[in-house]
C-alpha positions as CSV (number, residue, x, y, z in Angstrom):
1,X,-15.9,6.1,-17.5
2,X,-16.5,5.2,-14.0
3,X,-13.2,3.7,-12.9
4,X,-11.0,7.3,-12.7
5,X,-6.9,6.8,-11.4
6,X,-4.9,9.3,-10.5
7,X,-1.7,8.8,-12.3
8,X,1.7,10.7,-10.8
9,X,5.5,11.1,-12.0
10,X,7.4,12.4,-9.7
11,X,10.6,14.1,-9.5
12,X,12.3,13.2,-7.1
13,X,15.8,14.8,-4.9
14,X,19.1,12.8,-4.2
15,X,18.0,10.0,-2.5
16,X,14.9,10.8,-2.0
17,X,13.3,7.6,-3.4
18,X,12.5,5.2,-0.4
19,X,11.1,8.5,2.5
20,X,9.0,9.8,-0.4
21,X,7.5,6.4,-1.2
22,X,7.0,5.9,2.8
23,X,5.5,9.0,3.1
24,X,3.5,8.8,0.1
25,X,2.1,5.2,1.5
26,X,1.0,6.2,5.4
27,X,-1.0,8.9,3.8
28,X,-3.8,9.3,5.2
29,X,-6.3,9.8,2.1
30,X,-9.8,9.4,3.9
31,X,-8.8,12.8,5.4
32,X,-6.3,15.0,3.5
33,X,-8.4,14.5,0.5
34,X,-12.0,14.2,1.7
35,X,-11.9,10.0,1.2
36,X,-11.3,10.3,-2.8
37,X,-9.3,7.5,-3.2
38,X,-6.7,5.1,-2.7
39,X,-3.1,4.0,-3.2
40,X,-2.4,1.4,-5.5
41,X,0.8,1.3,-5.6
42,X,3.9,3.6,-5.5
43,X,7.0,2.4,-6.9
44,X,11.1,4.0,-7.6
45,X,11.4,3.9,-11.7
46,X,15.0,1.9,-12.9
47,X,17.2,4.0,-14.0
48,X,18.7,2.1,-16.4
49,X,15.3,1.9,-18.4
50,X,14.4,5.3,-17.7
51,X,14.0,9.2,-16.0
52,X,16.0,9.0,-12.9
53,X,15.5,9.8,-10.1
54,X,11.6,9.6,-10.2
55,X,8.8,8.2,-8.4
56,X,5.9,6.9,-10.2
57,X,2.6,6.7,-8.0
58,X,-0.7,5.4,-9.2
59,X,-4.0,5.4,-7.0
60,X,-7.6,4.3,-7.7
61,X,-10.6,6.7,-7.3
62,X,-13.3,5.2,-4.7
63,X,-16.3,6.4,-6.1
64,X,-15.5,7.7,-9.5
65,X,-16.4,11.2,-10.0
66,X,-17.8,11.8,-6.9
67,X,-14.6,10.6,-5.7
68,X,-12.4,12.9,-7.8
69,X,-14.7,16.2,-7.6
70,X,-13.9,15.7,-3.6
71,X,-10.2,15.3,-4.2
72,X,-9.6,18.3,-6.5
73,X,-12.0,20.2,-4.2
74,X,-10.5,19.1,-0.8
75,X,-6.6,19.3,-2.6
76,X,-7.1,22.3,-4.7
77,X,-9.9,24.7,-4.3
78,X,-9.9,24.8,-0.8
79,X,-6.3,23.5,-0.1
80,X,-5.5,26.8,1.5
81,X,-8.1,25.3,4.3
82,X,-6.8,22.2,4.3
83,X,-3.7,22.1,7.3
84,X,-3.5,18.2,7.2
85,X,-3.2,18.1,3.6
86,X,-0.3,20.7,3.8
87,X,1.6,19.2,6.6
88,X,1.8,16.6,4.2
89,X,3.3,18.4,1.5
90,X,6.0,20.5,3.6
91,X,7.0,16.8,4.9
92,X,7.0,15.5,0.7
93,X,8.8,18.7,-0.2
94,X,12.0,17.2,1.5
95,X,12.3,14.9,-1.3
96,X,10.8,15.5,-4.1
97,X,10.4,18.8,-6.5
98,X,7.5,19.2,-9.3
99,X,6.1,16.6,-11.6
100,X,3.6,15.5,-14.1
101,X,-0.4,14.1,-13.3
102,X,-2.6,12.0,-15.1
103,X,-6.3,11.6,-14.9
104,X,-7.1,8.1,-16.4
105,X,-10.3,5.9,-17.0
106,X,-9.9,2.1,-16.6
107,X,-11.4,0.5,-20.1
108,X,-13.8,-3.5,-19.7
109,X,-11.3,-6.2,-18.7
110,X,-8.3,-3.9,-16.7
111,X,-8.4,-5.5,-12.9
112,X,-8.8,-3.6,-9.8
113,X,-7.1,-3.1,-6.9
114,X,-9.1,-5.5,-5.2
115,X,-9.1,-7.8,-7.8
116,X,-5.8,-7.9,-8.0
117,X,-5.9,-8.5,-4.3
118,X,-8.4,-11.6,-4.7
119,X,-5.7,-12.6,-7.0
120,X,-3.1,-12.2,-5.1
121,X,-1.2,-10.5,-8.1
122,X,2.6,-9.2,-7.0
123,X,5.1,-8.5,-8.9
124,X,9.5,-8.0,-8.4
125,X,9.4,-6.0,-10.8
126,X,6.5,-3.6,-12.5
127,X,6.6,-2.9,-17.0
128,X,5.5,0.6,-17.1
129,X,4.1,1.8,-20.4
130,X,3.0,5.2,-22.0
131,X,1.8,4.6,-25.6
132,X,0.4,8.1,-28.4
133,X,-1.8,6.7,-30.6
134,X,-3.7,8.0,-33.2
135,X,-6.4,10.8,-32.3
136,X,-9.2,8.4,-31.3
137,X,-7.7,5.2,-31.2
138,X,-6.9,4.6,-27.6
139,X,-9.5,3.1,-26.6
140,X,-9.8,0.4,-29.7
141,X,-5.9,0.0,-28.8
142,X,-5.9,-1.1,-25.5
143,X,-9.0,-3.3,-26.0
144,X,-6.5,-5.2,-28.2
145,X,-4.4,-5.1,-25.5
146,X,-6.4,-6.6,-22.9
147,X,-8.0,-8.7,-25.7
148,X,-4.9,-10.3,-27.7
149,X,-1.5,-8.7,-25.7
150,X,-3.0,-9.8,-22.4
151,X,-3.0,-14.0,-23.1
152,X,0.5,-13.5,-24.2
153,X,1.9,-11.7,-21.6
154,X,0.6,-13.7,-19.3
155,X,2.3,-16.8,-20.8
156,X,5.5,-14.9,-20.3
157,X,4.7,-14.6,-16.4
158,X,3.2,-10.9,-16.6
159,X,0.1,-10.5,-15.3
160,X,-2.0,-6.7,-16.3
161,X,-2.6,-4.3,-13.6
162,X,-4.2,-2.0,-15.5
163,X,-5.2,-0.6,-18.8
164,X,-5.5,2.7,-18.9
165,X,-6.9,5.8,-21.0
166,X,-5.9,9.0,-20.2
167,X,-8.7,11.2,-20.2
168,X,-7.8,15.2,-20.9
169,X,-5.9,14.0,-24.0
170,X,-7.2,12.0,-26.9
171,X,-3.7,10.1,-27.6
172,X,-2.2,8.5,-24.6
173,X,-2.5,5.4,-23.1
174,X,-0.8,4.1,-20.1
175,X,-0.7,-0.1,-18.9
176,X,1.1,-1.5,-16.4
177,X,2.0,-5.7,-15.6
178,X,3.9,-7.4,-12.6
179,X,6.3,-9.6,-13.1
180,X,9.6,-11.3,-12.3
181,X,12.9,-9.6,-13.0
182,X,14.3,-13.0,-14.3
183,X,10.2,-13.5,-16.1
184,X,11.0,-9.8,-17.9
185,X,14.8,-11.0,-19.2
186,X,13.3,-13.9,-20.8
187,X,10.5,-12.1,-22.5
188,X,12.8,-9.8,-24.1
189,X,15.3,-12.5,-25.3
190,X,12.3,-13.9,-26.6
191,X,10.7,-10.6,-28.5
192,X,12.4,-11.0,-32.0
193,X,11.8,-14.9,-31.8
194,X,8.6,-15.3,-30.0
195,X,5.9,-15.5,-32.9
196,X,2.9,-14.5,-30.7
197,X,4.7,-11.2,-29.2
198,X,6.3,-10.5,-32.9
199,X,2.7,-10.4,-34.3
200,X,1.0,-8.1,-31.4
201,X,3.6,-6.1,-32.1
202,X,3.4,-6.2,-35.6
203,X,-0.7,-5.5,-34.5
204,X,-0.1,-2.5,-32.3
205,X,1.8,-0.9,-35.2
206,X,-1.4,-0.1,-36.5
207,X,-2.4,2.2,-33.6
208,X,0.7,2.9,-32.3
209,X,2.3,6.6,-32.9
210,X,5.2,6.1,-30.0
211,X,5.4,3.8,-27.4
212,X,8.4,3.4,-24.4
213,X,8.1,1.3,-21.3
214,X,10.1,1.3,-17.8
215,X,10.8,-1.1,-15.0
216,X,9.4,-0.2,-12.0
217,X,10.0,-1.6,-8.2
218,X,7.1,-1.1,-5.6
219,X,8.0,0.1,-1.9
220,X,8.0,-2.5,0.4
221,X,4.4,-3.5,1.8
222,X,2.6,-1.9,-0.8
223,X,-0.5,-4.4,-1.6
224,X,1.3,-5.6,-5.4
225,X,4.6,-5.6,-3.5
226,X,6.3,-9.2,-2.8
227,X,6.1,-10.5,0.1
228,X,8.6,-9.9,3.2
C-alpha cells in the first residue's frame, strides 16, 4: 500500500497534445510539488481507440504516503502561495482544459520505474486498460493479471508497466503494457484463436463487470519511450 501513483486523464485543446506533454515532461516536481512525485510517462491516446484529443500521465510517488501528503499540501492546500506551480498551470491551460485524476496503489509484482529502467522496458505503443470489477475483487483480479496473464502477454511481446488498484474506489483497476504496434496487431489477430489468450479472457470474466482498453503513444524522451 506504500507504492502510490497518480494517474491523470487530461482533456487537450486542439493540437495541444505535443506541447502539453513536453510541458509535463519538463515539470520541476522537486520544487513545485515539494518532492512528491516523479514522471513515469506521458502519452497521447490514439484517437482510433479512445477519447480524443486526450493525454494520460502517470506519476510515481517518491516515498509513499509522505510524498502524497506533501504533494496535496503543495499543490492544493497551499496552492495560493505556490508561485512556481501556478506559473506552470498558466502555461498548461494553453493546451488543456479539465481532466480526471486517480490515486493508485501498485500491487505486489507490479514493476516500479527503477525496475523498468533497469530492464530497459520501452514501448512504441502502450496498452492502457481500465477494468471495473465486482466490489471487493480488485486485488484478486490484479493478482491474477500478474500471475496468469503477464506470462501470456510477455510471450506476445507485451511487457507489464503497471498493475494498479485505484484507491478511493472499490471497483476499479488500471493496467498498462508496453509493446510495438505490430505486436499488438498480432495479438488482436490471435485473441480468438490462441488458447492461452482465450483462457485468460474466460478467467477474467469471473471478476469483470466492464473492461476497456486504448492505445497510447509516449512522448519522446520520457523514461519508457523508444530510444531516438
